[in-house]
C-alpha positions as CSV (number, residue, x, y, z in Angstrom):
1,M,49.2,-151.8,-190.5
2,K,47.9,-155.2,-191.5
3,R,44.5,-154.4,-193.0
4,R,41.6,-152.0,-193.5
5,I,43.6,-149.0,-194.6
6,V,41.4,-147.8,-197.5
7,S,43.0,-144.5,-198.5
8,I,46.7,-143.6,-198.2
9,V,47.9,-140.5,-200.0
10,A,51.2,-139.2,-201.3
11,A,53.3,-136.9,-199.1
12,V,53.3,-133.2,-200.0
13,L,55.4,-130.1,-199.3
14,I,54.3,-128.6,-196.1
15,L,54.8,-124.8,-195.7
16,L,55.8,-123.7,-192.2
17,G,53.9,-121.2,-190.1
18,V,55.9,-118.8,-187.9
19,G,56.6,-120.1,-184.4
20,Q,55.0,-123.4,-185.1
21,A,56.4,-126.9,-185.8
22,S,55.1,-128.4,-189.1
23,A,53.4,-131.7,-189.5
24,A,55.9,-132.3,-192.3
25,E,58.6,-132.7,-189.7
26,G,57.1,-135.9,-188.7
27,G,59.2,-137.7,-186.1
28,D,57.8,-137.9,-182.6
29,A,56.4,-134.4,-182.6
30,F,52.6,-133.8,-182.7
31,D,51.6,-130.2,-183.3
32,A,47.8,-130.1,-183.5
33,H,47.9,-126.6,-184.9
34,A,50.4,-127.2,-187.7
35,T,49.0,-126.4,-191.2
36,T,49.7,-127.8,-194.6
37,F,50.0,-124.3,-196.1
38,K,49.6,-120.7,-195.1
39,Y,46.1,-119.2,-195.2
40,F,46.4,-115.5,-194.2
41,F,48.4,-114.9,-190.9
42,H,52.1,-115.3,-190.3
43,D,51.4,-116.4,-186.7
44,G,50.9,-120.2,-187.0
45,D,48.3,-120.6,-184.3
46,M,46.2,-117.7,-185.6
47,D,46.5,-119.0,-189.1
48,F,45.4,-122.5,-188.1
49,H,42.2,-121.1,-186.5
50,F,41.5,-118.8,-189.4
51,G,41.9,-121.4,-192.1
52,N,40.3,-124.3,-190.3
53,L,37.8,-123.2,-187.6
54,I,36.7,-120.1,-189.5
55,L,37.1,-120.5,-193.3
56,G,36.3,-124.2,-193.0
57,S,32.9,-123.4,-191.5
58,A,31.8,-121.3,-194.5
59,V,30.4,-124.4,-196.3
60,N,27.9,-124.8,-193.4
61,G,27.0,-121.2,-192.9
62,G,29.2,-120.4,-190.0
63,V,30.9,-117.4,-191.7
64,A,30.6,-115.4,-194.8
65,I,33.9,-115.2,-196.7
66,G,33.8,-111.5,-197.2
67,E,33.0,-110.8,-193.6
68,A,35.7,-113.2,-192.4
69,F,38.5,-111.6,-194.6
70,Y,37.4,-108.1,-193.6
71,A,37.8,-109.0,-189.9
72,A,41.1,-110.7,-190.6
73,S,42.4,-107.7,-192.4
74,R,41.9,-105.6,-189.3
75,I,43.6,-108.0,-186.9
76,T,47.2,-107.4,-185.8
77,D,49.0,-110.6,-186.7
78,G,49.5,-112.7,-183.5
79,D,47.7,-110.2,-181.2
80,S,45.0,-111.8,-179.0
81,A,43.2,-108.6,-178.1
82,S,42.7,-107.4,-181.7
83,W,41.4,-110.9,-182.6
84,Q,38.8,-110.8,-179.9
85,R,37.9,-107.2,-180.7
86,E,37.3,-107.7,-184.4
87,W,35.3,-110.9,-184.2
88,G,33.2,-109.4,-181.5
89,A,32.5,-106.3,-183.5
90,L,31.5,-108.4,-186.5
91,A,29.2,-110.4,-184.3
92,E,27.4,-107.3,-183.3
93,R,26.9,-106.2,-186.9
94,A,25.5,-109.6,-187.9
95,E,23.3,-109.7,-184.9
96,A,21.8,-106.3,-185.7
97,R,21.0,-107.5,-189.3
98,G,19.5,-110.7,-188.0
99,L,17.2,-108.9,-185.5
100,Q,16.1,-106.4,-188.1
101,S,15.1,-109.3,-190.4
102,L,13.4,-111.1,-187.6
103,D,11.3,-108.0,-186.7
104,G,10.3,-107.8,-190.3
105,G,9.2,-111.5,-190.4
106,H,12.0,-112.5,-192.8
107,T,12.7,-115.8,-191.1
108,V,15.3,-117.2,-193.5
109,S,17.4,-114.0,-193.6
110,A,17.1,-113.8,-189.8
111,R,18.2,-117.3,-189.3
112,D,21.2,-117.0,-191.5
113,Q,22.4,-113.8,-189.9
114,L,21.7,-114.9,-186.3
115,L,23.7,-118.1,-186.9
116,R,26.7,-116.2,-188.2
117,A,26.4,-113.7,-185.3
118,A,26.4,-116.6,-182.8
119,Y,29.5,-118.1,-184.4
120,Y,31.3,-114.8,-184.6
121,Y,30.7,-114.3,-180.9
122,R,32.1,-117.8,-180.3
123,L,35.2,-117.1,-182.5
124,S,35.9,-114.0,-180.4
125,L,36.4,-116.2,-177.4
126,L,39.5,-117.9,-178.7
127,G,42.3,-117.3,-176.3
128,M,40.0,-115.4,-173.9
129,L,40.9,-116.1,-170.3
130,P,38.5,-116.8,-167.4
131,D,39.4,-113.6,-165.6
132,N,37.9,-111.6,-168.5
133,P,34.2,-110.9,-167.9
134,E,33.6,-110.9,-171.7
135,L,34.1,-114.7,-171.7
136,A,30.8,-115.4,-169.9
137,R,29.0,-112.5,-171.6
138,R,29.9,-113.3,-175.2
139,G,29.6,-117.0,-174.5
140,S,26.1,-116.5,-173.2
141,K,25.3,-114.3,-176.2
142,C,26.5,-117.0,-178.6
143,R,24.2,-119.5,-177.0
144,A,21.2,-117.2,-176.8
145,L,21.5,-116.4,-180.6
146,M,21.7,-120.1,-181.4
147,K,18.5,-120.6,-179.4
148,K,16.8,-117.7,-181.2
149,A,17.8,-119.1,-184.6
150,G,16.8,-122.6,-183.8
151,P,13.0,-122.4,-184.3
152,L,13.6,-120.8,-187.7
153,F,14.8,-124.2,-189.0
154,D,12.4,-126.9,-190.2
155,P,12.7,-129.2,-188.4
156,P,13.8,-126.8,-185.6
157,L,17.2,-126.8,-184.0
158,E,16.6,-127.7,-180.4
159,Y,18.5,-126.7,-177.4
160,F,18.5,-129.2,-174.6
161,E,20.3,-129.9,-171.3
162,V,21.5,-133.3,-169.9
163,P,21.5,-133.4,-166.0
164,F,25.0,-134.3,-164.7
165,E,26.4,-134.2,-161.2
166,G,24.3,-131.3,-159.9
167,T,24.5,-129.2,-163.1
168,V,23.7,-129.7,-166.8
169,L,25.6,-130.4,-170.0
170,P,24.2,-128.1,-172.8
171,G,23.4,-129.6,-176.2
172,L,21.9,-129.1,-179.6
173,F,19.6,-131.5,-181.5
174,R,18.1,-131.4,-184.9
175,K,15.7,-134.1,-186.1
176,A,16.2,-135.7,-189.5
177,A,12.6,-135.1,-190.4
178,N,9.2,-134.2,-189.0
179,S,7.8,-137.7,-189.6
180,G,8.1,-138.7,-186.0
181,K,9.8,-142.0,-187.0
182,P,13.0,-143.1,-185.3
183,A,16.0,-142.1,-187.4
184,P,19.7,-142.9,-187.4
185,T,21.5,-140.5,-185.1
186,L,25.0,-138.9,-185.0
187,I,26.3,-137.7,-181.6
188,M,29.1,-135.2,-182.3
189,I,31.8,-134.8,-179.5
190,G,34.6,-132.2,-179.6
191,G,38.0,-131.8,-178.0
192,G,40.2,-129.4,-176.1
193,E,38.6,-126.0,-176.8
194,T,35.3,-126.7,-178.5
195,F,31.8,-125.5,-178.1
196,I,28.6,-127.1,-179.3
197,E,28.3,-124.3,-181.8
198,D,31.6,-125.4,-183.4
199,L,30.3,-128.9,-183.9
200,F,27.0,-127.7,-185.3
201,F,28.9,-125.8,-188.0
202,Y,31.3,-128.7,-188.4
203,I,28.9,-131.3,-189.8
204,A,25.2,-130.8,-188.8
205,P,24.0,-129.8,-192.3
206,Q,25.7,-132.9,-193.9
207,A,24.0,-135.1,-191.3
208,H,20.6,-133.6,-192.0
209,E,20.9,-133.9,-195.8
210,R,21.5,-137.6,-195.4
211,G,18.6,-138.3,-193.1
212,Y,20.5,-138.4,-189.8
213,N,19.5,-136.8,-186.5
214,F,22.3,-134.5,-185.4
215,M,23.1,-134.2,-181.7
216,T,26.0,-132.6,-179.9
217,V,26.9,-131.7,-176.2
218,D,29.5,-129.9,-174.3
219,L,31.3,-132.3,-171.9
220,P,33.2,-131.3,-168.8
221,G,36.1,-129.1,-169.9
222,Q,34.3,-127.8,-173.0
223,G,32.3,-124.7,-173.8
224,L,31.6,-122.6,-170.7
225,L,31.5,-125.5,-168.3
226,P,35.0,-124.8,-166.8
227,L,33.5,-121.6,-165.4
228,E,31.4,-123.9,-163.2
229,G,34.5,-125.9,-162.2
230,L,33.9,-128.7,-164.7
231,V,37.2,-129.4,-166.3
232,F,38.5,-132.3,-168.4
233,R,38.6,-135.7,-166.6
234,T,40.0,-139.1,-167.5
235,D,36.6,-141.0,-167.1
236,T,34.7,-139.1,-169.8
237,Y,32.6,-142.3,-170.3
238,V,30.7,-141.3,-167.2
239,P,29.1,-138.1,-168.6
240,M,28.9,-139.8,-172.0
241,K,26.5,-142.4,-170.4
242,N,24.1,-139.5,-169.5
243,V,24.4,-138.2,-173.0
244,V,23.4,-141.6,-174.5
245,D,20.6,-141.9,-171.9
246,Y,19.2,-138.7,-173.2
247,A,19.5,-139.7,-176.8
248,L,17.8,-143.0,-176.3
249,G,15.1,-141.4,-174.3
250,R,13.9,-139.7,-177.4
251,S,11.3,-141.4,-179.6
252,D,12.9,-140.0,-182.8
253,V,16.2,-141.8,-182.2
254,D,16.6,-145.3,-183.6
255,P,18.5,-147.3,-180.8
256,E,20.0,-149.7,-183.4
257,R,21.5,-146.9,-185.4
258,L,23.2,-144.6,-182.8
259,A,26.7,-143.4,-183.8
260,A,29.2,-141.1,-182.1
261,F,31.9,-139.1,-183.8
262,G,34.7,-137.4,-181.9
263,I,37.3,-135.0,-183.2
264,S,40.6,-134.0,-181.5
265,G,40.2,-135.0,-177.8
266,G,36.8,-136.5,-178.9
267,G,38.9,-139.2,-180.6
268,Q,39.6,-140.5,-177.1
269,F,36.2,-139.6,-175.4
270,V,34.1,-141.4,-178.0
271,P,35.9,-144.8,-178.1
272,Q,36.3,-144.8,-174.3
273,A,32.5,-144.4,-174.1
274,A,32.0,-147.2,-176.6
275,M,34.1,-149.5,-174.4
276,H,31.7,-149.0,-171.5
277,D,28.4,-148.6,-173.5
278,P,27.3,-151.1,-176.1
279,R,24.3,-148.9,-176.9
280,I,26.7,-147.0,-179.2
281,K,26.5,-149.0,-182.4
282,A,29.2,-147.3,-184.5
283,I,32.0,-144.8,-183.7
284,A,34.2,-142.5,-185.7
285,M,37.3,-140.5,-184.7
286,S,39.5,-137.8,-186.2
287,S,41.8,-139.1,-185.1
288,A,42.1,-142.0,-182.7
289,V,43.7,-141.1,-179.4
290,V,44.4,-144.4,-177.7
291,D,46.5,-142.8,-175.0
292,G,46.5,-139.0,-174.4
293,Y,49.7,-139.1,-172.3
294,P,52.2,-139.7,-175.2
295,I,50.2,-137.4,-177.5
296,F,50.5,-134.5,-175.1
297,A,54.2,-135.4,-174.4
298,A,54.8,-135.1,-178.1
299,M,53.3,-131.6,-178.3
300,P,55.8,-128.7,-178.7
301,V,53.8,-126.5,-176.4
302,T,54.2,-128.9,-173.4
303,T,57.9,-129.3,-173.8
304,A,58.8,-125.6,-174.7
305,T,61.6,-124.0,-172.7
306,A,61.1,-120.7,-170.9
307,E,63.1,-119.0,-173.7
308,E,60.8,-120.5,-176.4
309,R,57.7,-119.4,-174.5
310,Q,59.0,-115.9,-174.4
311,S,58.9,-115.9,-178.2
312,W,55.2,-116.9,-178.4
313,S,52.7,-114.4,-179.7
314,S,50.0,-113.2,-177.2
315,F,47.4,-115.2,-179.2
316,H,49.3,-118.4,-179.1
317,A,50.2,-117.9,-175.4
318,D,46.5,-117.2,-174.5
319,V,45.2,-120.2,-176.5
320,V,47.6,-122.4,-174.5
321,K,46.6,-120.8,-171.2
322,S,43.0,-121.4,-172.1
323,I,43.6,-125.1,-172.7
324,C,45.5,-125.3,-169.4
325,W,42.4,-123.8,-167.6
326,R,40.2,-126.3,-169.2
327,Y,42.3,-129.1,-167.8
328,G,42.6,-127.5,-164.4
329,V,46.4,-127.0,-164.6
330,D,48.6,-123.9,-164.5
331,E,51.5,-124.7,-166.8
332,P,51.6,-126.3,-170.3
333,S,54.0,-129.0,-169.1
334,E,51.3,-130.1,-166.6
335,L,49.0,-131.1,-169.5
336,I,51.1,-134.2,-170.0
337,E,50.4,-135.6,-166.5
338,A,46.8,-134.4,-166.7
339,N,46.3,-136.8,-169.5
340,R,47.7,-139.9,-167.8
341,G,44.9,-142.4,-167.8
342,N,43.1,-140.7,-170.8
343,T,43.0,-144.0,-172.6
344,F,40.8,-146.6,-174.4
345,D,41.4,-150.2,-175.2
346,P,40.4,-151.0,-178.8
347,G,40.1,-154.7,-177.9
348,K,37.1,-153.9,-175.6
349,I,35.1,-152.1,-178.4
350,A,32.6,-154.3,-180.1
351,A,31.3,-151.6,-182.4
352,P,32.8,-150.9,-185.9
353,A,35.1,-147.9,-185.9
354,L,36.2,-145.4,-188.5
355,M,39.4,-143.3,-188.2
356,I,39.7,-140.3,-190.4
357,V,43.1,-138.5,-190.4
358,G,44.4,-135.7,-192.5
359,E,47.6,-136.4,-194.4
360,G,49.5,-133.6,-192.6
361,E,48.6,-134.9,-189.2
362,Y,49.3,-138.5,-190.2
363,R,52.9,-137.6,-190.8
364,S,53.4,-137.6,-187.0
365,K,54.9,-140.9,-186.0
366,E,53.0,-140.8,-182.7
367,V,49.7,-140.2,-184.6
368,Q,50.5,-143.1,-187.0
369,R,51.4,-145.4,-184.0
370,Q,48.1,-144.7,-182.3
371,Q,46.1,-145.4,-185.4
372,E,47.9,-148.7,-185.9
373,V,47.3,-149.7,-182.3
374,A,43.6,-148.9,-182.6
375,L,43.1,-150.5,-186.0
376,D,45.0,-153.7,-185.0
377,G,43.0,-154.0,-181.8
378,L,39.5,-153.5,-183.2
379,S,37.5,-156.7,-183.7
380,D,34.8,-155.6,-186.2
381,P,36.0,-156.2,-189.8
382,R,34.1,-153.1,-190.9
383,S,36.5,-150.9,-189.1
384,R,38.6,-148.6,-191.4
385,L,41.3,-146.0,-191.5
386,V,41.0,-143.3,-194.1
387,V,43.9,-140.8,-194.6
388,T,42.5,-137.7,-196.5
389,P,44.8,-135.9,-199.0
390,S,46.5,-132.6,-198.8
391,D,45.8,-131.9,-202.5
392,E,42.1,-131.8,-201.7
393,G,42.6,-129.4,-198.8
394,A,42.0,-132.1,-196.2
395,S,45.2,-132.4,-194.3
396,N,45.1,-130.6,-191.0
397,H,44.0,-131.6,-187.5
398,C,40.4,-132.7,-187.5
399,I,40.2,-131.9,-191.2
400,M,38.1,-128.8,-190.5
401,E,39.2,-127.2,-193.8
402,N,37.2,-129.7,-195.9
403,R,34.1,-130.6,-194.1
404,S,32.3,-131.8,-197.3
405,L,34.9,-134.5,-197.7
406,V,34.6,-135.5,-194.1
407,G,30.9,-135.8,-194.5
408,Q,31.3,-138.0,-197.6
409,V,33.7,-140.4,-195.9
410,L,31.8,-140.5,-192.6
411,F,28.3,-140.9,-193.8
412,D,29.1,-143.2,-196.7
413,W,30.7,-145.5,-194.2
414,L,27.8,-145.2,-191.7
415,D,25.3,-145.9,-194.4
416,E,27.1,-149.1,-195.1
417,V,27.3,-150.0,-191.4
418,F,23.6,-149.3,-190.9
419,D,22.6,-151.0,-194.2
420,R,20.9,-147.8,-195.5
């Protein structure tokens, strides 16, 4: 790359997870669920979710470490049903504690317990398929507990809905302060199997501490929207326009300091939206997905043979089936064609852009290539690529395992862009 690479780190030894290609292998492969080192489980996919989605959220109150490891100790390695059972049971216990505190008027205790209960319900949905009635029940329970906890914040965490094509896109919003003055705002967008609750626990506290409004929504394909038939689409800028309309309709949002940050598939949705909507003044991606077609073509799950698929654990198989459902396809190989046209043109983006990539993920040649294409095409000189280091536990897909570091990189850059 010619310029604007502000942090490149040394390569490290990558320890392999069972049944999973490692990011250390580099080459053309891109395994989004490869990890830099083992956390707890032998099953690679289960270990990725435990170390990143779960342990990574502890810094923001998504889980308590003791509770998380207790649940993990009772899960059969690689078994989907036991994963869903234990996180569901933990959710019920945290919910009971939260409701007890709420009845007693202990609002801080109630808020903390209800938030964790909501997230435990969400975690229990991993790999849960649409023919399981628990998907809708637990998903609704997760959302209801977030709504119950929301007013216990100051300023409150608000639930909102964005009208879109005869239905609504659910979202969460927390004001930077009660002053009523317009504030810089971060819109957080997820990827292939994310819920708004994931994104709240990803970075909302870091946004609030720095004086930013935090906003997130489920786009078609995310959360529970596929139950309504809303699956992923290649023109995500269309629902994103409605999202930006909602944001700028609020008096507490500064229209000159509106940023969007996308992780995983959001690394394509956000820049594509910025191509079509100059109201987005800055964007960030972890990482940039200039073209989803070769990214999915490089994934081991989409090219696996029938024999290889037979060796998959039930957890890994169900996670893959769930992602297929969200794209409206039946087979993993069909995910490649489903992403044809999932592109953005960096040359058509006027806003400054930040790409944040974990060192392990950056070892994929396809990931490297797409960052280079994006960076070389972006016109704003404030655009940057930051590769975060494995020796600071910031190496994996979306860098979920070190959210404090992501917050530092993202908000320091945004502060500079917005002259704060």
